C-alpha beads as a LAMMPS data file, in Angstrom:
LAMMPS data file: protein, C-alpha beads

447 atoms
446 bonds

1 atom types
1 bond types

-500.0 500.0 xlo xhi
-500.0 500.0 ylo yhi
-500.0 500.0 zlo zhi

Masses

1 110.0

Atoms # bond

1 1 1 142.135 -56.828 323.389
2 1 1 138.279 -55.762 324.382
3 1 1 136.117 -54.146 322.600
4 1 1 135.277 -50.868 324.757
5 1 1 133.281 -47.553 324.612
6 1 1 135.387 -44.482 323.305
7 1 1 135.832 -41.559 325.456
8 1 1 136.056 -38.450 323.268
9 1 1 134.747 -35.599 325.113
10 1 1 137.693 -32.743 324.713
11 1 1 140.263 -32.591 327.928
12 1 1 143.242 -31.344 329.145
13 1 1 146.560 -33.013 329.700
14 1 1 149.945 -31.518 331.281
15 1 1 153.396 -32.334 329.624
16 1 1 156.742 -30.644 330.628
17 1 1 154.757 -28.013 332.875
18 1 1 152.167 -27.094 330.142
19 1 1 148.451 -27.978 330.001
20 1 1 147.740 -28.647 326.505
21 1 1 144.021 -28.724 325.353
22 1 1 143.146 -32.011 323.633
23 1 1 139.802 -30.925 321.453
24 1 1 138.364 -33.336 318.989
25 1 1 140.232 -32.499 316.249
26 1 1 143.537 -33.268 318.223
27 1 1 141.938 -36.497 319.423
28 1 1 141.150 -37.897 316.307
29 1 1 144.474 -37.228 314.805
30 1 1 146.341 -39.371 317.645
31 1 1 147.935 -42.080 315.956
32 1 1 147.767 -44.169 319.458
33 1 1 144.195 -44.138 319.707
34 1 1 142.897 -44.200 323.208
35 1 1 145.965 -43.836 324.951
36 1 1 146.125 -40.577 325.561
37 1 1 142.402 -40.307 327.172
38 1 1 143.851 -42.344 330.303
39 1 1 145.661 -39.035 331.287
40 1 1 142.758 -36.991 330.317
41 1 1 143.175 -33.806 333.087
42 1 1 146.257 -35.377 334.503
43 1 1 149.892 -34.512 334.183
44 1 1 151.272 -37.029 331.483
45 1 1 154.954 -36.122 331.197
46 1 1 156.265 -39.261 332.215
47 1 1 154.431 -41.487 330.690
48 1 1 154.722 -39.524 327.083
49 1 1 158.602 -39.800 327.140
50 1 1 158.386 -43.125 327.983
51 1 1 155.700 -44.160 325.372
52 1 1 157.482 -42.173 322.741
53 1 1 161.555 -43.040 323.220
54 1 1 163.194 -42.205 320.082
55 1 1 159.830 -40.792 318.107
56 1 1 160.468 -37.735 316.034
57 1 1 156.838 -37.639 315.101
58 1 1 155.481 -37.556 318.483
59 1 1 158.015 -34.847 319.540
60 1 1 156.894 -32.698 316.694
61 1 1 153.276 -33.166 317.454
62 1 1 153.856 -31.909 320.911
63 1 1 155.636 -29.109 319.716
64 1 1 152.971 -28.024 317.608
65 1 1 150.460 -28.689 320.258
66 1 1 152.313 -26.756 322.758
67 1 1 152.216 -23.771 320.577
68 1 1 148.320 -23.529 321.638
69 1 1 148.758 -24.453 325.048
70 1 1 146.599 -21.855 327.523
71 1 1 148.567 -19.662 329.629
72 1 1 146.884 -20.342 332.818
73 1 1 145.610 -23.763 334.859
74 1 1 142.150 -24.970 333.423
75 1 1 139.821 -25.674 335.954
76 1 1 139.662 -29.001 336.210
77 1 1 136.915 -31.551 337.728
78 1 1 137.293 -32.762 340.973
79 1 1 138.116 -36.870 341.112
80 1 1 135.426 -38.391 343.440
81 1 1 136.997 -40.001 346.468
82 1 1 135.975 -43.811 347.338
83 1 1 132.944 -44.351 349.638
84 1 1 132.396 -47.467 351.535
85 1 1 134.985 -48.733 353.750
86 1 1 135.233 -52.164 353.680
87 1 1 133.700 -52.984 350.323
88 1 1 134.966 -50.295 347.742
89 1 1 138.760 -50.862 349.118
90 1 1 138.757 -54.757 348.825
91 1 1 141.525 -55.500 346.661
92 1 1 142.535 -51.826 346.506
93 1 1 146.026 -50.811 347.381
94 1 1 146.787 -47.080 348.557
95 1 1 149.372 -44.675 347.553
96 1 1 150.471 -42.429 350.172
97 1 1 153.588 -40.162 349.137
98 1 1 154.375 -36.629 349.621
99 1 1 154.699 -34.422 346.424
100 1 1 158.281 -34.026 347.104
101 1 1 159.340 -37.729 347.500
102 1 1 157.195 -38.441 344.478
103 1 1 159.121 -35.904 342.076
104 1 1 162.298 -37.460 343.144
105 1 1 161.208 -40.820 342.459
106 1 1 160.114 -39.173 338.766
107 1 1 163.499 -37.633 338.499
108 1 1 165.464 -40.975 339.534
109 1 1 163.418 -42.803 336.774
110 1 1 164.121 -40.298 334.328
111 1 1 167.724 -40.592 334.807
112 1 1 167.569 -44.156 334.685
113 1 1 165.383 -44.198 331.645
114 1 1 168.114 -41.538 330.184
115 1 1 170.896 -43.767 331.064
116 1 1 169.490 -46.727 329.254
117 1 1 168.754 -45.045 325.899
118 1 1 172.406 -43.731 325.841
119 1 1 173.545 -47.708 326.208
120 1 1 171.669 -48.531 323.317
121 1 1 169.240 -50.729 325.366
122 1 1 166.453 -49.229 323.188
123 1 1 167.966 -50.343 320.327
124 1 1 166.745 -53.829 318.518
125 1 1 168.573 -56.863 317.106
126 1 1 167.393 -57.349 313.466
127 1 1 168.797 -60.777 313.651
128 1 1 166.730 -61.392 316.638
129 1 1 163.183 -60.705 315.114
130 1 1 164.215 -62.436 312.293
131 1 1 164.595 -65.391 314.040
132 1 1 161.982 -65.108 316.145
133 1 1 159.374 -64.587 313.145
134 1 1 160.727 -67.693 311.423
135 1 1 160.047 -69.645 314.593
136 1 1 156.326 -69.757 314.181
137 1 1 156.295 -69.822 310.483
138 1 1 158.318 -73.100 310.724
139 1 1 156.248 -74.612 313.519
140 1 1 152.879 -74.007 311.239
141 1 1 155.008 -75.547 308.483
142 1 1 155.876 -78.848 310.771
143 1 1 151.984 -78.582 311.444
144 1 1 151.058 -78.817 307.740
145 1 1 153.437 -81.566 307.365
146 1 1 152.275 -83.752 310.239
147 1 1 148.681 -82.764 309.361
148 1 1 149.821 -84.392 305.697
149 1 1 150.574 -87.505 307.364
150 1 1 147.572 -87.758 309.245
151 1 1 149.446 -86.840 312.531
152 1 1 146.297 -84.532 313.389
153 1 1 146.480 -84.046 316.924
154 1 1 150.294 -83.386 317.213
155 1 1 149.699 -81.024 314.501
156 1 1 146.955 -79.014 315.903
157 1 1 148.901 -78.767 319.399
158 1 1 152.209 -77.286 317.289
159 1 1 149.517 -74.659 315.726
160 1 1 148.745 -73.603 319.023
161 1 1 152.139 -73.350 320.181
162 1 1 152.753 -71.517 316.956
163 1 1 149.856 -68.940 317.786
164 1 1 150.993 -68.047 321.151
165 1 1 154.495 -67.463 320.023
166 1 1 153.116 -65.135 317.306
167 1 1 150.946 -63.400 319.892
168 1 1 154.545 -62.048 321.450
169 1 1 155.424 -60.934 318.246
170 1 1 152.273 -58.654 317.522
171 1 1 152.492 -57.299 320.859
172 1 1 156.134 -56.293 320.299
173 1 1 155.674 -54.589 316.598
174 1 1 152.598 -52.883 318.204
175 1 1 154.906 -51.501 320.873
176 1 1 157.341 -50.480 318.325
177 1 1 160.125 -52.566 319.503
178 1 1 161.641 -53.836 316.380
179 1 1 162.155 -50.768 314.090
180 1 1 162.546 -47.097 314.443
181 1 1 160.190 -46.472 311.723
182 1 1 156.229 -46.547 313.052
183 1 1 155.105 -47.737 309.528
184 1 1 157.699 -50.726 309.356
185 1 1 156.464 -51.744 312.700
186 1 1 152.546 -51.696 311.754
187 1 1 153.223 -53.406 308.488
188 1 1 154.791 -56.164 310.459
189 1 1 152.182 -56.448 313.177
190 1 1 150.060 -56.752 309.964
191 1 1 151.977 -59.818 308.749
192 1 1 152.318 -61.762 312.133
193 1 1 149.227 -60.583 313.780
194 1 1 146.266 -60.206 311.518
195 1 1 147.377 -62.739 308.636
196 1 1 149.525 -65.343 310.479
197 1 1 147.653 -65.116 314.025
198 1 1 144.132 -63.614 313.573
199 1 1 144.583 -60.910 315.937
200 1 1 143.790 -57.362 314.867
201 1 1 147.064 -54.888 315.098
202 1 1 145.193 -51.788 315.883
203 1 1 142.651 -53.963 318.134
204 1 1 145.371 -54.838 320.248
205 1 1 146.858 -51.638 320.544
206 1 1 143.981 -49.803 321.286
207 1 1 142.973 -51.741 324.522
208 1 1 146.782 -52.670 325.413
209 1 1 148.156 -49.104 325.214
210 1 1 145.161 -47.794 327.721
211 1 1 146.204 -50.649 329.776
212 1 1 150.016 -49.832 330.053
213 1 1 149.154 -46.109 330.637
214 1 1 146.581 -46.968 333.892
215 1 1 147.925 -50.270 334.567
216 1 1 145.344 -51.634 337.424
217 1 1 143.501 -48.401 337.740
218 1 1 139.746 -48.689 338.132
219 1 1 137.614 -46.887 335.733
220 1 1 140.673 -46.459 333.377
221 1 1 142.513 -49.703 332.728
222 1 1 140.195 -51.564 330.600
223 1 1 141.643 -54.879 331.447
224 1 1 139.887 -54.701 334.883
225 1 1 136.681 -54.718 333.473
226 1 1 135.823 -58.500 332.871
227 1 1 132.010 -58.333 333.330
228 1 1 129.704 -60.054 332.968
229 1 1 131.907 -63.022 334.087
230 1 1 134.461 -61.972 336.446
231 1 1 134.460 -58.748 338.650
232 1 1 137.863 -57.673 339.716
233 1 1 136.960 -54.947 342.048
234 1 1 133.593 -54.271 344.452
235 1 1 132.036 -51.684 342.162
236 1 1 131.623 -54.314 339.510
237 1 1 129.043 -55.957 341.428
238 1 1 126.704 -52.779 341.382
239 1 1 123.739 -52.859 339.339
240 1 1 123.208 -56.709 339.068
241 1 1 120.057 -58.394 340.601
242 1 1 121.460 -60.927 343.394
243 1 1 119.444 -63.751 341.841
244 1 1 121.061 -62.914 338.369
245 1 1 123.294 -65.212 336.517
246 1 1 126.079 -62.838 336.399
247 1 1 125.881 -62.776 340.478
248 1 1 126.146 -66.577 340.490
249 1 1 128.990 -66.059 338.225
250 1 1 130.633 -63.750 340.446
251 1 1 130.098 -65.644 343.775
252 1 1 131.789 -68.523 342.166
253 1 1 134.592 -66.700 339.934
254 1 1 137.474 -68.129 341.854
255 1 1 136.308 -71.541 340.955
256 1 1 135.641 -71.343 337.257
257 1 1 138.583 -68.712 336.709
258 1 1 141.330 -71.446 335.735
259 1 1 139.026 -73.503 333.084
260 1 1 138.213 -70.131 331.181
261 1 1 141.823 -69.571 330.259
262 1 1 142.081 -71.275 327.256
263 1 1 139.036 -69.475 325.697
264 1 1 140.859 -66.412 325.527
265 1 1 142.030 -67.012 321.505
266 1 1 138.484 -67.440 320.153
267 1 1 137.336 -64.567 322.061
268 1 1 140.337 -62.466 320.820
269 1 1 139.403 -63.709 317.460
270 1 1 136.002 -62.845 317.464
271 1 1 136.711 -59.258 318.877
272 1 1 139.200 -58.903 316.310
273 1 1 136.794 -59.871 313.305
274 1 1 134.418 -57.101 315.013
275 1 1 137.108 -54.345 315.333
276 1 1 138.283 -54.666 311.811
277 1 1 135.131 -54.892 309.798
278 1 1 134.425 -51.214 312.051
279 1 1 137.511 -49.854 311.163
280 1 1 136.352 -47.969 307.932
281 1 1 133.870 -45.721 310.267
282 1 1 136.247 -45.440 313.375
283 1 1 136.799 -42.478 315.363
284 1 1 140.400 -42.145 315.386
285 1 1 141.756 -41.239 311.836
286 1 1 144.472 -43.667 312.012
287 1 1 142.560 -46.700 312.224
288 1 1 140.651 -45.376 309.281
289 1 1 143.633 -44.893 307.165
290 1 1 145.132 -48.392 307.748
291 1 1 141.542 -50.499 307.515
292 1 1 142.323 -51.846 304.181
293 1 1 145.662 -53.173 305.360
294 1 1 144.088 -54.938 308.410
295 1 1 140.731 -56.279 306.471
296 1 1 142.902 -57.666 303.703
297 1 1 145.586 -59.298 306.248
298 1 1 142.292 -61.016 308.427
299 1 1 140.665 -62.224 305.187
300 1 1 144.105 -63.951 304.207
301 1 1 144.280 -65.272 307.709
302 1 1 140.885 -66.853 307.475
303 1 1 141.218 -68.094 303.945
304 1 1 144.582 -70.184 304.651
305 1 1 142.888 -71.310 307.942
306 1 1 139.575 -72.592 307.005
307 1 1 141.467 -73.974 303.568
308 1 1 143.761 -76.029 306.480
309 1 1 140.873 -77.464 308.103
310 1 1 139.132 -78.247 304.740
311 1 1 142.026 -80.519 304.305
312 1 1 141.210 -82.799 306.923
313 1 1 139.370 -86.090 306.505
314 1 1 135.964 -85.812 308.016
315 1 1 134.226 -83.155 309.937
316 1 1 135.151 -84.896 313.772
317 1 1 138.621 -84.345 312.718
318 1 1 137.965 -80.721 311.895
319 1 1 136.343 -80.061 314.996
320 1 1 139.164 -81.724 317.116
321 1 1 141.604 -79.739 315.426
322 1 1 139.830 -76.480 315.711
323 1 1 139.350 -76.572 319.461
324 1 1 142.348 -78.366 320.220
325 1 1 144.712 -75.642 318.217
326 1 1 142.764 -72.747 319.337
327 1 1 142.406 -73.684 323.041
328 1 1 145.974 -74.792 323.378
329 1 1 147.041 -71.394 322.059
330 1 1 144.402 -69.570 323.997
331 1 1 145.808 -71.250 327.343
332 1 1 149.419 -70.759 326.602
333 1 1 148.673 -67.068 326.383
334 1 1 146.413 -66.942 329.163
335 1 1 148.409 -68.271 331.752
336 1 1 150.920 -65.695 330.883
337 1 1 148.791 -62.567 330.412
338 1 1 146.971 -63.089 333.579
339 1 1 149.619 -63.705 335.929
340 1 1 151.103 -60.555 335.842
341 1 1 148.563 -57.986 336.804
342 1 1 145.394 -59.927 338.263
343 1 1 147.779 -61.143 341.153
344 1 1 148.725 -57.761 342.605
345 1 1 146.352 -54.780 344.070
346 1 1 144.114 -52.517 341.885
347 1 1 144.417 -48.460 342.537
348 1 1 141.365 -46.150 342.617
349 1 1 141.663 -43.008 340.277
350 1 1 141.530 -41.128 343.308
351 1 1 144.603 -42.547 344.779
352 1 1 146.951 -40.152 342.237
353 1 1 149.135 -43.041 341.669
354 1 1 149.210 -42.189 337.763
355 1 1 150.945 -39.000 338.913
356 1 1 154.183 -41.250 339.185
357 1 1 154.531 -43.695 336.335
358 1 1 157.677 -45.545 337.891
359 1 1 155.492 -46.319 340.899
360 1 1 152.114 -47.103 339.222
361 1 1 154.018 -49.933 337.313
362 1 1 156.154 -51.263 339.962
363 1 1 153.092 -51.350 342.466
364 1 1 150.470 -52.991 339.809
365 1 1 153.142 -55.732 338.418
366 1 1 154.514 -59.246 339.235
367 1 1 156.893 -60.933 337.017
368 1 1 157.834 -64.696 336.684
369 1 1 161.310 -66.043 337.478
370 1 1 163.180 -66.156 334.437
371 1 1 164.760 -68.884 332.891
372 1 1 165.933 -69.986 329.509
373 1 1 162.561 -72.011 328.770
374 1 1 160.504 -69.527 330.531
375 1 1 162.022 -66.791 328.454
376 1 1 161.027 -68.550 325.431
377 1 1 157.572 -69.468 326.369
378 1 1 156.702 -66.333 328.025
379 1 1 157.972 -64.454 325.361
380 1 1 159.901 -61.994 327.975
381 1 1 156.552 -60.737 329.448
382 1 1 158.245 -62.895 332.673
383 1 1 159.948 -59.386 333.159
384 1 1 156.761 -57.687 333.141
385 1 1 157.899 -55.270 335.397
386 1 1 160.689 -54.172 333.035
387 1 1 158.515 -54.154 330.047
388 1 1 155.703 -51.776 331.735
389 1 1 158.731 -49.494 332.836
390 1 1 159.968 -49.237 329.193
391 1 1 157.528 -50.772 326.909
392 1 1 159.191 -49.804 323.627
393 1 1 162.433 -52.121 324.903
394 1 1 163.048 -54.702 322.772
395 1 1 162.532 -58.237 324.441
396 1 1 166.383 -59.546 324.213
397 1 1 167.143 -56.544 326.260
398 1 1 164.757 -57.110 329.336
399 1 1 166.923 -59.461 331.020
400 1 1 170.233 -57.075 331.141
401 1 1 167.807 -54.532 332.544
402 1 1 166.031 -56.451 335.305
403 1 1 169.360 -56.172 337.824
404 1 1 169.411 -52.174 337.103
405 1 1 165.601 -51.846 337.909
406 1 1 165.776 -54.216 340.923
407 1 1 168.596 -51.775 342.108
408 1 1 166.689 -48.647 341.305
409 1 1 163.738 -50.500 343.378
410 1 1 165.913 -50.622 346.442
411 1 1 167.431 -47.256 346.206
412 1 1 163.602 -45.685 345.848
413 1 1 162.256 -48.048 348.617
414 1 1 159.724 -49.470 345.822
415 1 1 158.584 -53.229 345.615
416 1 1 159.886 -55.483 343.199
417 1 1 157.365 -58.426 343.013
418 1 1 158.887 -61.423 341.492
419 1 1 157.634 -65.141 342.155
420 1 1 157.304 -68.637 341.030
421 1 1 154.144 -69.158 338.549
422 1 1 152.218 -71.469 341.333
423 1 1 152.779 -68.850 343.783
424 1 1 151.729 -65.771 341.371
425 1 1 148.603 -67.920 339.765
426 1 1 147.359 -68.387 343.164
427 1 1 147.471 -64.774 344.361
428 1 1 145.904 -63.857 341.556
429 1 1 142.734 -66.585 342.504
430 1 1 142.952 -64.914 345.900
431 1 1 141.771 -61.642 344.613
432 1 1 139.241 -62.878 342.932
433 1 1 137.837 -65.106 345.623
434 1 1 138.189 -61.734 347.656
435 1 1 135.351 -60.461 345.158
436 1 1 133.395 -63.485 345.359
437 1 1 133.018 -63.179 348.984
438 1 1 131.724 -60.156 348.835
439 1 1 129.122 -61.264 346.330
440 1 1 127.986 -64.068 348.425
441 1 1 127.469 -61.274 351.440
442 1 1 125.345 -59.353 349.388
443 1 1 123.331 -62.257 348.780
444 1 1 123.145 -63.603 351.997
445 1 1 122.019 -59.909 353.000
446 1 1 119.211 -60.011 350.471
447 1 1 117.813 -63.488 351.561

Bonds

1 1 1 2
2 1 2 3
3 1 3 4
4 1 4 5
5 1 5 6
6 1 6 7
7 1 7 8
8 1 8 9
9 1 9 10
10 1 10 11
11 1 11 12
12 1 12 13
13 1 13 14
14 1 14 15
15 1 15 16
16 1 16 17
17 1 17 18
18 1 18 19
19 1 19 20
20 1 20 21
21 1 21 22
22 1 22 23
23 1 23 24
24 1 24 25
25 1 25 26
26 1 26 27
27 1 27 28
28 1 28 29
29 1 29 30
30 1 30 31
31 1 31 32
32 1 32 33
33 1 33 34
34 1 34 35
35 1 35 36
36 1 36 37
37 1 37 38
38 1 38 39
39 1 39 40
40 1 40 41
41 1 41 42
42 1 42 43
43 1 43 44
44 1 44 45
45 1 45 46
46 1 46 47
47 1 47 48
48 1 48 49
49 1 49 50
50 1 50 51
51 1 51 52
52 1 52 53
53 1 53 54
54 1 54 55
55 1 55 56
56 1 56 57
57 1 57 58
58 1 58 59
59 1 59 60
60 1 60 61
61 1 61 62
62 1 62 63
63 1 63 64
64 1 64 65
65 1 65 66
66 1 66 67
67 1 67 68
68 1 68 69
69 1 69 70
70 1 70 71
71 1 71 72
72 1 72 73
73 1 73 74
74 1 74 75
75 1 75 76
76 1 76 77
77 1 77 78
78 1 78 79
79 1 79 80
80 1 80 81
81 1 81 82
82 1 82 83
83 1 83 84
84 1 84 85
85 1 85 86
86 1 86 87
87 1 87 88
88 1 88 89
89 1 89 90
90 1 90 91
91 1 91 92
92 1 92 93
93 1 93 94
94 1 94 95
95 1 95 96
96 1 96 97
97 1 97 98
98 1 98 99
99 1 99 100
100 1 100 101
101 1 101 102
102 1 102 103
103 1 103 104
104 1 104 105
105 1 105 106
106 1 106 107
107 1 107 108
108 1 108 109
109 1 109 110
110 1 110 111
111 1 111 112
112 1 112 113
113 1 113 114
114 1 114 115
115 1 115 116
116 1 116 117
117 1 117 118
118 1 118 119
119 1 119 120
120 1 120 121
121 1 121 122
122 1 122 123
123 1 123 124
124 1 124 125
125 1 125 126
126 1 126 127
127 1 127 128
128 1 128 129
129 1 129 130
130 1 130 131
131 1 131 132
132 1 132 133
133 1 133 134
134 1 134 135
135 1 135 136
136 1 136 137
137 1 137 138
138 1 138 139
139 1 139 140
140 1 140 141
141 1 141 142
142 1 142 143
143 1 143 144
144 1 144 145
145 1 145 146
146 1 146 147
147 1 147 148
148 1 148 149
149 1 149 150
150 1 150 151
151 1 151 152
152 1 152 153
153 1 153 154
154 1 154 155
155 1 155 156
156 1 156 157
157 1 157 158
158 1 158 159
159 1 159 160
160 1 160 161
161 1 161 162
162 1 162 163
163 1 163 164
164 1 164 165
165 1 165 166
166 1 166 167
167 1 167 168
168 1 168 169
169 1 169 170
170 1 170 171
171 1 171 172
172 1 172 173
173 1 173 174
174 1 174 175
175 1 175 176
176 1 176 177
177 1 177 178
178 1 178 179
179 1 179 180
180 1 180 181
181 1 181 182
182 1 182 183
183 1 183 184
184 1 184 185
185 1 185 186
186 1 186 187
187 1 187 188
188 1 188 189
189 1 189 190
190 1 190 191
191 1 191 192
192 1 192 193
193 1 193 194
194 1 194 195
195 1 195 196
196 1 196 197
197 1 197 198
198 1 198 199
199 1 199 200
200 1 200 201
201 1 201 202
202 1 202 203
203 1 203 204
204 1 204 205
205 1 205 206
206 1 206 207
207 1 207 208
208 1 208 209
209 1 209 210
210 1 210 211
211 1 211 212
212 1 212 213
213 1 213 214
214 1 214 215
215 1 215 216
216 1 216 217
217 1 217 218
218 1 218 219
219 1 219 220
220 1 220 221
221 1 221 222
222 1 222 223
223 1 223 224
224 1 224 225
225 1 225 226
226 1 226 227
227 1 227 228
228 1 228 229
229 1 229 230
230 1 230 231
231 1 231 232
232 1 232 233
233 1 233 234
234 1 234 235
235 1 235 236
236 1 236 237
237 1 237 238
238 1 238 239
239 1 239 240
240 1 240 241
241 1 241 242
242 1 242 243
243 1 243 244
244 1 244 245
245 1 245 246
246 1 246 247
247 1 247 248
248 1 248 249
249 1 249 250
250 1 250 251
251 1 251 252
252 1 252 253
253 1 253 254
254 1 254 255
255 1 255 256
256 1 256 257
257 1 257 258
258 1 258 259
259 1 259 260
260 1 260 261
261 1 261 262
262 1 262 263
263 1 263 264
264 1 264 265
265 1 265 266
266 1 266 267
267 1 267 268
268 1 268 269
269 1 269 270
270 1 270 271
271 1 271 272
272 1 272 273
273 1 273 274
274 1 274 275
275 1 275 276
276 1 276 277
277 1 277 278
278 1 278 279
279 1 279 280
280 1 280 281
281 1 281 282
282 1 282 283
283 1 283 284
284 1 284 285
285 1 285 286
286 1 286 287
287 1 287 288
288 1 288 289
289 1 289 290
290 1 290 291
291 1 291 292
292 1 292 293
293 1 293 294
294 1 294 295
295 1 295 296
296 1 296 297
297 1 297 298
298 1 298 299
299 1 299 300
300 1 300 301
301 1 301 302
302 1 302 303
303 1 303 304
304 1 304 305
305 1 305 306
306 1 306 307
307 1 307 308
308 1 308 309
309 1 309 310
310 1 310 311
311 1 311 312
312 1 312 313
313 1 313 314
314 1 314 315
315 1 315 316
316 1 316 317
317 1 317 318
318 1 318 319
319 1 319 320
320 1 320 321
321 1 321 322
322 1 322 323
323 1 323 324
324 1 324 325
325 1 325 326
326 1 326 327
327 1 327 328
328 1 328 329
329 1 329 330
330 1 330 331
331 1 331 332
332 1 332 333
333 1 333 334
334 1 334 335
335 1 335 336
336 1 336 337
337 1 337 338
338 1 338 339
339 1 339 340
340 1 340 341
341 1 341 342
342 1 342 343
343 1 343 344
344 1 344 345
345 1 345 346
346 1 346 347
347 1 347 348
348 1 348 349
349 1 349 350
350 1 350 351
351 1 351 352
352 1 352 353
353 1 353 354
354 1 354 355
355 1 355 356
356 1 356 357
357 1 357 358
358 1 358 359
359 1 359 360
360 1 360 361
361 1 361 362
362 1 362 363
363 1 363 364
364 1 364 365
365 1 365 366
366 1 366 367
367 1 367 368
368 1 368 369
369 1 369 370
370 1 370 371
371 1 371 372
372 1 372 373
373 1 373 374
374 1 374 375
375 1 375 376
376 1 376 377
377 1 377 378
378 1 378 379
379 1 379 380
380 1 380 381
381 1 381 382
382 1 382 383
383 1 383 384
384 1 384 385
385 1 385 386
386 1 386 387
387 1 387 388
388 1 388 389
389 1 389 390
390 1 390 391
391 1 391 392
392 1 392 393
393 1 393 394
394 1 394 395
395 1 395 396
396 1 396 397
397 1 397 398
398 1 398 399
399 1 399 400
400 1 400 401
401 1 401 402
402 1 402 403
403 1 403 404
404 1 404 405
405 1 405 406
406 1 406 407
407 1 407 408
408 1 408 409
409 1 409 410
410 1 410 411
411 1 411 412
412 1 412 413
413 1 413 414
414 1 414 415
415 1 415 416
416 1 416 417
417 1 417 418
418 1 418 419
419 1 419 420
420 1 420 421
421 1 421 422
422 1 422 423
423 1 423 424
424 1 424 425
425 1 425 426
426 1 426 427
427 1 427 428
428 1 428 429
429 1 429 430
430 1 430 431
431 1 431 432
432 1 432 433
433 1 433 434
434 1 434 435
435 1 435 436
436 1 436 437
437 1 437 438
438 1 438 439
439 1 439 440
440 1 440 441
441 1 441 442
442 1 442 443
443 1 443 444
444 1 444 445
445 1 445 446
446 1 446 447
């Protein structure tokens, strides 16, 4: 979750062959926040149906919107092409596919999604999610017990593990995987997210849905924008003097990248406080309406969390407990969420890859090899390809869907990337190293 500047100028989106005008009134009313803006002036048919599987409210909203559709195609701005070969194309993939071939893949993907829905694979298990919610709660209670008996370090480690597992739950409920009713998902996300975890449900949703809609697309996917600490593509090197501390960080980013992973949780905690404190005046109506729920839940989180620190015997123990718990939780989160996309190529908006949702997700996502322990530790995100293709599908069905997705990939000549952890991790480091080399070359030219 990263705080970003909102883009709220009117635009068009195309759904089911009709162009719809998204003006200020429509945009403010969108419950999903900024995700809709990623497909501004583009065809959003497949991504709409993928994101809103089973949502009656979404389809009622679409029906009303289509009644206001223009009768002719709008005059859309041209997407600028990339410029400098050997610079702007570093870490950038190519998408060369005919419209006929792309349309065929879209149809095949729609058939696959319809089959999975008819097979009940988008239905969640109440028993599964009850167990998954209870697991971190019991872990926190064991941590309290160990803390009471002066086993402070093990207690801190257990807190970190609990916070990581809660991270997967806020992710799932904000994707509306647990319940068919949106409001039940939101309420549960306030509990496992804001109250237990300290993460803002809406803040997570605002950033994460955009990432899903435009995975690894430069200029649309906010997860690629890590400046001023890291540059994932060459254009991030622009506008920084070569002798600035930012460029120094860029030149060595592949070296210090692993050491920054544990601090992810602390960053998200801070951003959650900022986001929730501003929700009452947010641009989107839904965030303003739900602000009080998040503000109360986040306040209660810090009340119990700080009380836990208060009952530790002295300040050195409090400092140790705070950093061990948060850094363990941060690393366990970060080593998962950075594996799947930073290790693969990025795509320019001009590549037109967003016209084919299945291609976009399968060319920008890498799976971690599954296993019983990995499935638990990674919260099902080791099946990241399946999750990105079907974001509303419950975690417990992803393993079942995996062979069907592999078959779909083979039949449509699409990549299916799956590796062990260290292979994927080093591929990610290499991506950062590629940009670091560019930063060093620019510095050499200046010298």
